[in-house]
C-alpha positions in Angstrom: -43.7 36.9 46.2 -42.6 34.0 44.2 -39.7 32.9 46.4 -37.8 31.9 43.2 -34.0 32.7 43.2 -32.4 33.4 39.8 -28.7 33.4 39.0 -28.0 35.5 35.9 -24.5 35.4 34.3 -23.9 38.0 31.6 -20.8 40.1 30.8 -23.2 42.9 29.9 -25.2 42.7 33.0 -25.4 46.6 33.4 -27.3 46.6 30.1 -30.0 44.4 31.6 -31.2 46.7 34.4 -34.8 47.1 32.9 -35.2 43.4 32.8 -33.8 42.9 36.3 -36.0 45.6 37.7 -39.0 44.0 36.0 -38.3 40.6 37.6 -37.7 42.1 41.0 -41.1 43.8 40.8 -42.6 40.4 40.0 -41.1 39.0 43.2 -38.1 37.2 41.8 -34.8 37.3 43.7 -32.1 37.9 41.1 -28.3 37.4 41.8 -26.1 38.8 39.0 -22.5 38.0 37.9 -20.5 39.0 34.9 -18.6 35.8 34.0 -18.7 32.0 34.2 -16.1 31.6 37.0 -18.2 33.9 39.3 -21.3 32.0 38.3 -19.8 28.7 39.4 -18.6 30.2 42.8 -22.0 31.8 43.5 -23.8 28.6 42.5 -21.7 26.7 45.1 -22.0 29.4 47.7 -25.8 29.9 47.7 -26.8 26.4 47.1 -30.5 27.4 46.7 -30.6 28.7 43.0 -33.8 27.8 41.3 -33.0 28.8 37.7 -29.8 30.0 35.9 -29.8 32.5 33.0 -26.5 32.0 31.1 -25.1 34.3 28.4 -23.6 32.2 25.6 -20.6 34.5 25.0 -18.6 35.7 28.0 -14.9 36.3 28.6 -13.0 33.6 30.4 -14.9 30.4 30.2 -17.7 30.2 27.7 -21.4 29.9 28.3 -21.3 26.3 27.1 -18.5 25.4 29.4 -20.1 27.1 32.3 -23.3 25.1 31.4 -21.4 21.9 31.4 -19.8 22.5 34.8 -23.2 23.7 36.4 -24.9 20.5 35.2 -22.1 18.5 36.7 -22.8 20.2 40.0 -26.6 19.9 39.8 -28.3 18.3 36.8 -31.8 19.3 38.1 -31.4 23.0 38.1 -33.0 24.5 34.9 -30.6 26.5 32.8 -31.7 29.1 30.2 -29.1 29.9 27.5 -29.1 33.6 26.2 -27.4 34.2 22.8 -27.0 36.9 20.2 -27.6 34.5 17.3 -29.4 31.2 16.4 -26.4 29.5 14.8 -27.6 25.9 14.2 -24.4 24.2 15.5 -24.4 26.4 18.7 -28.0 25.4 19.5 -27.4 21.8 18.8 -24.4 21.8 21.2 -26.4 23.7 23.9 -29.4 21.5 23.5 -27.1 18.4 23.7 -25.8 19.8 26.9 -29.3 19.8 28.3 -30.3 23.4 28.4 -34.0 23.8 29.4 -34.8 26.8 27.1 -33.0 29.6 25.2 -33.7 33.2 24.5 -32.3 35.6 21.8 -30.9 39.0 22.6 -32.3 41.5 23.2 -34.4 39.6 25.7 -38.0 40.8 26.2 -39.2 40.9 29.8 -42.4 39.1 28.9 -40.5 36.3 27.3 -38.4 36.0 30.3 -41.5 35.8 32.5 -43.1 33.1 30.3 -39.9 31.0 30.5 -39.7 31.4 34.3 -43.4 30.4 34.7 -42.9 27.3 32.5 -39.7 26.3 34.4 -40.6 27.0 38.0 -44.4 27.2 38.1 -45.3 24.3 35.8 -45.4 21.7 38.4 -47.3 23.9 40.8 -49.8 24.8 38.2 -50.3 21.2 37.1 -50.6 20.2 40.7 -53.3 22.9 41.4 -55.2 22.0 38.2 -55.1 18.3 39.1 -56.4 19.1 42.6 -59.2 21.4 41.3 -60.3 18.8 38.7 -60.3 16.0 41.2 -62.4 18.0 43.7 -65.0 18.2 41.0 -64.7 14.6 39.9 -64.7 13.4 43.6 -68.4 14.1 43.8 -69.2 12.4 40.6 -67.2 9.2 41.5 -68.9 9.2 44.9 -72.3 9.3 43.3 -71.4 6.5 40.9 -70.1 4.3 43.7 -73.4 4.5 45.5 -75.6 4.2 42.3 -75.8 0.4 42.1 -73.2 -0.2 39.5 -73.1 -3.3 37.2 -69.9 -5.2 36.2 -68.9 -2.7 33.5 -69.7 0.2 35.9 -67.3 -1.1 38.5 -64.6 -1.6 35.9 -65.0 2.0 34.8 -64.9 3.3 38.3 -61.7 1.4 39.0 -60.1 2.7 35.8 -61.1 6.2 36.9 -59.6 5.8 40.3 -56.3 4.4 38.8 -56.3 7.3 36.3 -56.5 9.9 39.2 -53.8 7.9 41.1 -51.4 8.3 38.1 -52.3 11.9 37.6 -51.5 12.6 41.2 -48.3 10.6 41.0 -47.1 12.8 38.1 -48.2 16.1 39.6 -47.1 15.2 43.1 -50.5 16.4 44.4 -49.8 15.2 48.0 -52.8 17.1 49.5 -55.4 15.0 47.7 -53.8 11.6 47.7 -55.2 10.8 51.1 -58.7 11.8 50.0 -58.3 9.7 46.9 -57.2 6.7 49.0 -60.3 7.1 51.2 -62.4 7.1 48.1 -60.8 4.0 46.9 -61.4 2.4 50.3 -65.1 3.3 50.1 -65.3 2.0 46.6 -63.9 -1.3 47.7 -66.5 -1.5 50.5 -69.3 -1.1 48.0 -67.5 -3.4 45.5 -67.5 -6.2 48.1 -71.3 -5.9 48.5 -71.6 -6.1 44.8 -69.5 -9.3 44.6 -71.3 -10.9 47.6 -74.6 -10.3 45.9 -73.6 -11.4 42.3 -70.6 -13.7 42.4 -72.3 -17.1 42.7 -74.8 -16.3 39.9 -71.8 -15.5 37.6 -70.8 -19.2 37.8 -74.1 -20.5 36.4 -72.8 -21.0 32.9 -75.2 -18.3 31.6 -74.2 -16.8 28.2 -74.4 -13.3 29.8 -71.9 -14.3 32.6 -68.8 -12.0 32.7 -65.5 -12.9 31.2 -63.6 -14.5 34.1 -60.6 -16.6 34.5 -62.1 -19.9 33.4 -63.6 -18.5 30.1 -60.9 -15.9 29.3 -59.2 -17.8 26.5 -62.4 -19.1 25.1 -64.1 -15.7 24.9 -61.2 -13.3 24.2 -58.0 -15.1 23.1 -59.0 -18.0 20.9 -61.4 -16.0 18.7 -58.6 -13.5 18.0 -56.0 -16.0 16.9 -55.0 -15.4 13.2 -53.8 -18.4 11.2 -51.9 -15.9 9.0 -49.6 -14.6 11.7 -48.1 -15.9 15.0 -49.6 -14.7 18.4 -47.8 -14.3 21.7 -49.6 -14.1 25.0 -47.6 -12.8 27.9 -49.2 -13.5 31.3 -47.5 -11.3 33.9 -48.3 -12.8 37.3 -49.8 -10.3 39.8 -50.0 -7.5 37.2 -52.5 -4.9 38.6 -54.3 -2.6 36.3 -52.3 0.4 37.5 -49.1 -1.4 36.9 -50.2 -2.1 33.4 -51.0 1.7 32.9 -47.5 2.6 34.3 -45.7 0.4 31.7 -48.1 1.2 28.9 -46.3 4.3 27.6 -43.0 2.3 27.1 -44.9 -0.5 25.4 -46.8 2.0 23.2 -43.4 3.1 21.8 -42.9 -0.4 20.4 -46.5 -1.6 19.7 -49.9 0.0 19.2 -52.4 -0.8 21.8 -55.3 -2.0 19.7 -57.7 -3.0 22.5 -57.7 -2.8 26.3 -60.3 -4.8 28.3 -60.7 -6.1 31.8 -61.9 -9.5 33.1 -62.8 -10.6 36.6 -60.5 -13.1 38.4 -62.0 -16.1 40.0 -61.9 -16.5 43.8 -59.6 -17.1 45.5 -57.5 -14.5 43.6 -54.4 -16.5 43.9 -52.2 -18.2 41.3 -53.2 -21.8 42.3 -56.9 -21.1 41.5 -57.1 -18.2 39.0 -54.2 -19.2 36.8 -54.9 -22.9 36.6 -58.5 -21.9 35.6 -57.2 -19.6 32.9 -55.1 -22.4 31.4 -57.7 -25.2 31.9 -60.7 -23.2 30.8 -62.5 -24.7 33.8 -63.3 -23.7 37.4 -61.1 -25.4 40.0 -63.7 -28.0 40.9 -63.9 -29.1 37.3 -60.1 -29.3 37.0 -60.0 -31.6 40.1 -62.8 -33.7 38.7 -61.7 -34.1 35.1 -57.8 -33.9 35.5 -57.1 -35.0 39.1 -53.5 -35.7 38.0 -53.0 -32.0 37.3 -54.6 -30.5 40.4 -53.0 -30.0 43.9 -55.1 -29.0 46.9 -53.8 -26.4 49.3 -52.8 -29.0 51.8 -50.8 -31.1 49.2 -47.1 -30.7 49.0 -45.2 -29.4 45.9 -45.9 -26.7 43.4 -49.6 -25.9 42.6 -49.1 -24.7 39.1 -46.8 -27.2 37.6 -49.2 -28.4 34.9 -50.3 -25.3 33.1 -49.0 -26.4 29.7 -50.8 -29.7 30.0 -54.1 -27.9 31.0 -53.7 -25.5 28.1 -53.2 -28.3 25.6 -56.4 -30.0 27.0 -58.3 -26.7 26.6 -57.0 -26.2 23.0 -58.0 -29.9 22.2 -61.6 -29.3 23.6 -62.3 -25.9 22.0 -60.1 -25.7 18.9 -59.8 -29.4 18.2 -56.0 -29.1 18.1 -56.1 -26.8 15.1 -53.2 -24.7 16.3 -49.6 -25.3 17.3 -48.7 -24.0 20.7 -45.6 -23.6 22.9 -45.4 -22.6 26.6 -42.5 -20.8 28.3 -42.4 -20.2 32.1 -40.0 -17.5 33.3 -39.1 -17.8 37.0 -35.6 -16.4 37.2 -33.0 -14.2 35.4 -31.5 -17.1 33.4 -34.9 -18.2 32.1 -35.8 -14.6 31.3 -32.6 -14.2 29.3 -33.3 -17.4 27.4 -36.8 -16.3 26.6 -35.4 -13.0 25.2 -32.7 -14.8 23.2 -35.1 -17.3 21.6 -38.3 -15.1 21.2 -38.0 -15.0 17.4 -37.6 -18.8 17.3 -41.2 -19.1 18.5 -42.6 -17.5 15.4 -43.2 -20.9 13.9 -46.0 -21.4 16.4 -49.5 -20.2 16.0 -49.6 -19.4 19.7 -46.7 -18.9 22.2 -47.7 -18.4 25.8 -45.1 -16.8 28.2 -45.7 -16.9 31.9 -43.6 -14.2 33.5 -43.3 -14.3 37.3 -41.3 -11.3 38.3 -44.1 -9.1 39.7 -45.3 -11.9 41.9 -41.8 -12.4 43.2 -41.5 -8.7 43.8 -44.6 -8.7 45.8 -43.5 -11.5 48.0 -40.0 -10.2 48.4 -41.3 -6.9 49.5 -43.0 -8.7 52.4 -39.9 -10.4 53.4 -37.1 -7.9 52.8 -36.8 -4.6 54.7 -35.0 -2.9 51.8 -37.8 -3.6 49.4 -40.4 -2.3 51.9 -38.4 1.0 51.8 -38.3 1.0 48.0 -41.9 0.1 47.5 -43.4 1.7 50.5 -46.8 2.5 49.0 -48.7 2.2 45.7 -46.8 5.0 44.0 -43.4 3.5 44.8 -44.7 0.0 44.0 -45.7 1.3 40.5 -42.4 3.1 40.1 -40.5 -0.1 41.0 -42.5 -1.9 38.4 -41.6 0.6 35.8 -37.9 0.5 36.6 -38.0 -3.3 36.4 -39.8 -3.3 33.0 -37.5 -0.6 31.5 -34.4 -2.8 32.0 -36.0 -6.3 31.8 -35.5 -9.0 29.1 -39.2 -8.8 28.5 -38.9 -5.3 27.1 -36.0 -6.6 25.0 -38.3 -9.4 23.6 -40.9 -6.8 22.6 -38.2 -4.8 20.9 -37.2 -7.8 18.8 -40.8 -8.5 17.8 -41.7 -4.9 16.9 -40.9 -5.2 13.2 -42.5 -8.7 12.8 -46.0 -9.4 11.6 -47.3 -10.7 14.9 -50.0 -9.9 17.4 -49.3 -9.8 21.1 -51.6 -10.2 24.2 -50.8 -9.1 27.7 -52.8 -10.3 30.6 -52.5 -11.5 34.2 -54.1 -13.9 36.6 -55.0 -11.5 39.5 -53.8 -8.4 41.3 -52.8 -7.5 44.8 -54.0 -5.1 47.5 -52.0 -3.4 50.3 -53.5 -4.7 53.4 -54.0 -2.7 56.6 -56.6 -4.3 58.9 -56.1 -7.6 60.6 -59.0 -10.0 61.2 -58.7 -12.9 63.6 -59.5 -16.4 62.4 -59.1 -19.8 64.0 -58.6 -23.1 62.1 -56.9 -26.5 62.5 -53.5 -27.4 61.2 -55.0 -28.3 57.7 -56.2 -24.7 57.2 -54.5 -22.9 54.3 -51.8 -20.3 55.0 -52.8 -17.5 52.6 -53.5 -14.2 54.3 -56.5 -13.2 52.1 -58.4 -16.4 52.0 -58.8 -19.6 54.1 -60.0 -23.1 53.3 -60.5 -25.7 56.0 -62.8 -27.3 58.5 -64.6 -25.6 61.4 -63.2 -22.2 60.7 -64.1 -19.5 63.2 -64.0 -15.9 62.1 -65.7 -12.5 62.2 -68.5 -12.8 59.7 -68.4 -9.0 59.1 -64.9 -9.3 57.6 -65.5 -12.2 55.1 -67.4 -13.6 52.1 -68.1 -17.1 53.2 -68.7 -20.1 50.9 -70.2 -23.0 52.9 -70.9 -25.1 49.8 -67.7 -24.9 47.7 -69.4 -26.4 44.6 -71.6 -23.3 44.3 -68.5 -21.3 43.7 -66.7 -23.9 41.5 -64.3 -24.8 44.3 -62.9 -28.2 45.2 -63.7 -29.9 48.5 -60.9 -31.7 50.4 -63.4 -33.2 52.8 -67.2 -33.1 53.5 -67.0 -30.1 55.8 -64.6 -27.9 53.7 -65.6 -24.2 53.6 -63.9 -21.1 52.2 -63.7 -17.5 53.5 -62.4 -14.5 51.6 -61.1 -11.3 53.1 -63.0 -8.2 52.1 -61.6 -4.8 51.3 -58.0 -4.4 52.9 -58.3 -6.9 55.6 -56.0 -9.9 56.2 -56.3 -13.0 58.4 -54.3 -13.6 61.5 -54.3 -16.4 64.1 -54.6 -15.4 67.8 -51.2 -17.1 68.4 -48.3 -14.5 68.0 -50.9 -12.0 66.8 -48.9 -8.9 67.4 -45.8 -10.3 65.8 -47.5 -11.3 62.6 -49.5 -8.1 62.5 -46.3 -6.1 62.5 -44.8 -8.4 59.8 -47.7 -8.3 57.4 -49.3 -4.9 58.0 -49.0 -2.7 55.0 -47.8 -5.5 52.6 -49.2 -6.4 49.2 -51.3 -9.6 49.3 -53.8 -11.4 47.1 -56.5 -14.0 47.5 -59.5 -11.9 48.6 -62.0 -9.5 47.3 -61.0 -6.1 46.1 -61.0 -4.0 42.9 -57.2 -4.3 42.7 -57.3 -8.2 43.0 -60.3 -9.0 40.8 -60.4 -6.5 37.9 -57.6 -7.6 35.6 -56.3 -6.2 32.3 -56.3 -8.0 28.9 -54.5 -6.1 26.2 -54.1 -6.7 22.5 -51.0 -5.1 20.8 -50.3 -4.9 17.1 -47.2 -3.5 15.2 -47.0 0.2 14.7 
């Protein structure tokens, strides 16, 4: 039995007995009425109608009027219009009123069945297919995770996991989501081992080192700049790869995605370190050494990213010998976002315009602090959905719309991602120890070595030293650091929040996108 209840309104309902009998044999529950008024009354009375079949021509109120009133009552119930003719104006009006399908009299039972399958079983069939496909893919992903992957292999695995997350979001495959989350947790455990083994070697200035924060512009942005057309780079703070994929369909309506790549964020995966490195084209220790006026240690007061433009100009001078004109815009609130949107075409006189957009970072922090946002973005699926809602209505999308008919090229990237943390790890440090929940820097740190990647000699990781005994530790997987004082209070506060600074696929593997006009 299907359990699907159909309301069928037709003034010639007695002529439809063969079709009704056919549906009842297939397990459908059909309620019949002979006019629009009765259809509205039954719709209100039963309140559990799954599909409405509606004759276009009935006495009293017409099928179109009944359709309009039914949609006002519940816009989500599918309605199939049944008509004796295919008059173009009638169909346009019906489609404009949001019918879900239409059939031409005399209606064939098999046509009815196909329509019902499409309208009522589509989600179930997609969900079942998604679940079956993932059960097969689960074994393949598991084997790959444990096969000794290289850098590109880990990027591919992360993309596969994100792809399945999005498929399950769309098909609402709740049964498999927990299994997928467990697989991502296992992947992060193996990814940590990979980073622990290889990370320090990546900073050896070898030509085969991966593209990371400090060489991102030199390797991927600068070589693609075109003297014949302006380029825009939008750096969206905290943009995870899955968040990029959720807004990609909207962006693809405006621009064509010519290239999608991923780079590795430096550690710590935090704005102060990774983003300064992107703009300086240097690791943090080099920034502090060569441009001490532009670097702020964790313990210093004031903003830690106030000199990105100055660092970018120094990098352009070193690598491009100042052969391009450049402008920098930082968006940190609604008025600055509106100003950026209003003036986006004025920047076309530049060879390169860099826009740093901070909304997603603010969303992540606000979710930690505001109960209402914890409800709205309770998990990864909801967090992605909130990102999509923001972008749909943002000045950033408006800026893209203004640029779509221009001869420009656009790049989208980020500085790092975030991970939803679940497991607290106790740490002890003095008052100079950093406050970030996913990494700590300081003297005489005490911690559980099983939970961290430790850097005793900061220079080997391109990190600055505040004093001779400075060390760094980075949280692995989904752990977060807590002090013993008020442990339970802060555990309740930060448990299940999105944080960054440590080692995970979500934080370290970052998108870099090139868009061109359609």
